[in-house]
N, C-alpha and C positions, 0 to 999 in steps of 0.2 A: 691369367687371362685379363685382358683390358676391358673395362666396363665404362661406357659413356652413358650417363643418365640425362635424359631430357624431360622437360616439363610437358611440352606438347610438340607434335610433329605430324606431318600429313601421314607418313607411313614409315615405320622403322626399316622395312625392307628397302624402300626407295632411298632413304637416307644412307643406309649402309652400302648399297650398291654404288651410289654416287661417291661416297667416301673411298671406296675401293678403287675407283678410277683416278682419284686425286692423290692418293698416297699408298704406300706399301703397308698393308695391314698385318698385324700380328694374328696368328692362328687363334681362333676362338675369341676374337674381338666381339663384344656384345654391345648393342645399342638397345636401351630400354627407355620407354616413354610412359609418363603418367597418363597421357591422353594422345590418341591418334585421331586426326580429323578425317583421314581417308584410309583407314585400315583395310587391308586387302585380304579376301578369302579366296577359296577355290573358284575356278571358272568365272573370275571377274566379279564375284560377289563382294559385298562390303562387310567388314567385321566391326560390329558396334560394341562398345565397352564403356562402362561408367568410369569417369576419370578417378584415378587413384585407387580403385578397388580391385583391379585385376592386373594380370601380367600381360604386357604386350612388348615383346622384345624380339630381336633378330640376332643371329649368330653368324659370323663369317668363318667358314670352314674351308681350309685349303684341301683340294682333292686332286691327286695326281695318279691314283692307282686304279681308277675305274674307266672302263670303256664307255663311250656315249650311250650304248644300249643297256648299260648297267646302272644308270642314274638313279633308278628307283631304290637302290640300296641305301641311299642317303635318307629317303623317306622312311624306309624300314628301320634304320638305326635311330632316327629321331623319334618315331612312334614308340619304339621299345624303351628308349631313354625316359620319355615322359611317363610311360606306363610304370616302369620301375620306380621312378621318383614318387609317383602318386601312391604306389603300394607302401612306400616308406611312411607316408602321411595317413595310412590306414583308410584310404578311399575305397569303398566296397564295390564289388561287382563291376570291375573294369573290363573293358573290351576295346579292340581297335576296329572301327568301322572303315572298311576299305574306301579310299586308299590310306587315309591317315587321320581320321577324326578319332578322338578318344572319348569313349562313353563311360558313364557310371550309372548303373541301374537303368540302362537303355536311354539315358539322356546325354546330350552332347555337352561336354565341359571344356573341350580343347580342340582348336583347329590349327593346322599346320599348312604353311605355304612355302614351298621351296622354289627358288629361282636360281638356275645354274648359270655360272659364269663360263662362257666358251671363248677360248682364244685359239686361233689357227685350227679351228674345227675340233678342238680337244677341250674337255671340261677341265678347268683349273681350280675352280672353287664353287662353293654353294652358299647362297644367302638363305639361311633357315629362319623363317618367320614363325613365331609361336604366339598364339593368343589363348590364354588359359583363364577361365572364369574362376576367380578365387574368393573374393569377399562380396561380390554383388549378389543380391538376393531377389531382385525384381527383374523379370524378363518378359518380353513380348509373349503374350498368351499363344501366339501362333508358332512360336519357336519351341522346339523340344529341347530346351536348354536348362542346365543347372549349374551349380558352382560348388567348390569345396566347402564353403561356409554353409550353404544350404543343405548339403548332404551330411556334414559332420556336426553342424550346429556350433562351430567354434570359429574364432577369428584367426586368420593365418598371417604370418609375416611374409610379405611378398619377396623380400630379398632371400630369405631362407629357402623358400620354395624354388626360386630361380637358381640359386646355387646348387641345389640338389639335382635339378634338371640338367644343368651344365656339367656337373660332375658325372652323371650317368651318360650324357652325350659323349663325353670324352672316352668313356669305357667302350661304348658301342662303336664309336668312330675308329677306335684302335682295332676292332675286329675287321673293319673294312680295309684298313691299312695292311693287316695280316692276311687279307684275302680269305677270311673265314666266312664267305658269303653263304654257304650252305647252312651254317650254324644260325646266322641271322634270319634267313628265309624260313627255316624250320620253326624257330621261336615265334616269329611274326605270324605265321599261318596258324600256329596253335592258339593264338589269341584273337583270331578274326571273329568279329560279330557275326552270328548266325551261320557259322561254318557247319556244313553237313546237315543243316536244317532246311526244310522246305521254305523257300522265301519267294516273295513277289517282287518283280522288277518292272520298271517302265522304260520303254525304249523312246527314241527321239520322236516317234510318231504318236506318242501318248498311249501306245498299246501296252497292256499288261501281260506278263507271262511269268511262269513259275520255274524255279530252278534250285539247284543246291550248290552253294559256294564250296569249291574244292580247294582253293588256294590261289596263288598268283603265279603268273609266268615270269620269266627272268626280266622282261621289260616292264613289269608292273601291272600288266592287264589282269583282270579278274577272270579266273577259270571257273565257269559255271556249267554244271551238268544239267542239261535240259531234259524235258520230259521224254524225249525220244532217245535218251541215253547218248546223246551227242555232246561232247565236251566242246564248249565255245569260249574263246577269250574275248572279253569286252574291254574297251577303253573307257576312261572316265566320261568322255563326251557322249558315249553311246547308250549308257544305261544309268538308271537311278534305282537304288535299293529302297523299296518302300517299307517292307516288314517281312 
């Protein structure tokens, strides 16, 4: 894999996407930055990270075997790769909060932002952005965030952690190429935060309701069993899991 290290950049995802337009990239090309001035999170949010203490990197992954409605499997494979890598570093009580936040002890330690490259109405590649809290220990009190160092009490080598994630990502990406989608989906659903537990959600009107997470649909929507025993699939823009 080709790795390009930058000191500072607005966004590794933005940089990698632009680079992919300018030259033919090798599969699993990685852009990593010590600092991002405009790191991107889900739904247009900003990803803040102390310079040099965490991992902020993006991976270029060629994709030719998925239909457009199967794009969520990139998110599934990435979530599982990070989960497995963090298990290697003995991070406890890990879970995947839909769609792809990684939690430890119910606190967020990693966010993922995937931007698909579409050509002639067909997905040809994915820009996989990963922000992992590694050695930062001070966080905004309003954020339910933690880091590997805060959890384990030891300092981590950023390159070592990144290489483990990249290695696992290759393994899970191979399952996509093999079309072992059921295997990916089953493992992902087994690790979902609050699966089969009574959970409180908030809709776009600010209204609260209760339901049970059952899993995900093929298109990545969250399947929730509501109080009236009706199964409903929700998009990321439609609900927020509170607890």
